[in-house]
N, C-alpha and C positions, 0 to 999 in steps of 0.2 A: 744612452750612446751609443750603446754596443749594439742597439735596433737598429739606429741607424749606418752603421756601418756593413748587418747583414742583410737591412735593405739593399744598398751598395753593391754589396757583393753579392748577388743574389739576380737584383731587376737591372741597374742599372750599368755595373762594370761587366757584368760579364759578358763574352764575344755575342751571346745571344740578344743578351740586352741592346750591346751597343749597334749590333746591326737592327734591332728593332729601329730604334732611335732614327738611324739613318733612313732606314727604307720609306719607312712611318711618313718622314718629312719630305722627302723623291715624292712618293706617289701622292702625296697631296698638293706638292707644286707642279708635280707634272699631271695633273687632275685641273687644278687651276689655267694649265699653259692652254689644256686641250680645250678646256672651255671659254678662254676670253682668247684666245690664237689669233685672231680677226681682230680684237678689240685692243691687242698690246703693242704697243706704237716700239722699234728700235732702239726710237732718242727717249724713249722714255727707259725703260732697259738699260741703257749708257749712262743716263744719269745716275741709274740707281746705281751700278757697280761704279765710280767713282774714284777718285782719289783720297776721300772720305773713308771709304770700307777700307782701300790700303791703307789709310795712320789709324782708322779704329781697332784695324784686326792686330797692328803693331803694337800698339798702347796695351791692349786687354792681352795678348800675349807676353806682353814683360810683366802687367799686374800678376799674371799665372805664374809665371817663373818667380816671382816673388813671395807670392804665399806660399810656393811649393820650396823653397829655400828657408821660406820661415817655419818651415812645419818639418823640414829636415834636423834644423842646426838646432831647434829645440831639445832643451833639455828636460823636459816638464815631466811629471809621473807617465800624465797621457802619451806623450809620444816613445815613450820607456815600453808599455803597455803595449801600446800600438805595436813597436818593433819586434816584442816577443809572441802575439798573437798570429801576426803578419798580414795586418791588416794596413801596415803602412805601403807593401808593397802592393797591394790594391788603390789606395790612396795614388802613390805616386805614377802608377798605368794610366789613371782617369786623369789627373792633369797632363801627365802625358801626348796622350790623346785629345783633349781641350787644345795646349800646345801645336798639334798636327794638324787640327782641323782651323786655326788660327795663319797655318804658315801654308799651307793649303790653299787658301784663301786669299792670301797676297799669291801665290806662287798663279794661280788663275787669273787675278789680276792683272799681273804681268804681261801673260801670255795671250791677254786679253787683245792688243792693237796686230799682236801679229797672228792672230786664229781673223779676227777680221779681216786683216790684208789679204790673206789665202783662199781665204774662204767667202763666194760673192752670193752665194744662197743665203741670205737672210732668216729663210726658218733653222737652219743649223747653228749662225750667230746668236738668234733668239736662244735656244736647246744650250749654248753655252752660256748665255749668260744667266740665265738660272741653274743653272747648275754652281755658278760661283755663287748668286742669293743662297741657293740651299745648302751652301757648305758655311755660309756665313750665317746662316742664320741657324744651325747646328751648333756650333758652336757657339754662336751666344747661347744657349739652351748648358750647354756641358757647361761655360761661364758660371751663370749661375747657379747649377748643381756644387762648382766647386767651391765657390765664394759661401754656401750655405757648407761644405766640409769645413774649410778654414774657419767657421765662425763656432763651427761646433767643437771644432779642436783648440780652439784660442777660449771661449769662455768655459772651459773644462778646467 
């Protein structure tokens, strides 16, 4: 358990690790966008960035809020140990980053119509939709890691 938090502190939630995750996913999707730019249809991207993504982001952000509430309000020996060692702050920050990614996905979806209305160039609309998809994928990766943390805390 201590090794999990040490790895989390060193690689995943350190500012460097958090940026590495975001930049790597962004550059992978950017490379895919450059390669398949002529083959990607804007209607397909609009279907990907749909109300389903909005709903899923809201539900998963709610799950993360619930998990964070379970961790903070628990009086178990493990939680007191985490509070004493300072690892609980790392977990709260990680959960906060995950919630931020989901909320950012929701906001990007809400501003999609406004952006599409004022920008007529399809290239910029495609980039905006790719950034929305990238944020959603990043939030899903952080969500799975957050569930692993919650599982490790509950099982101990």
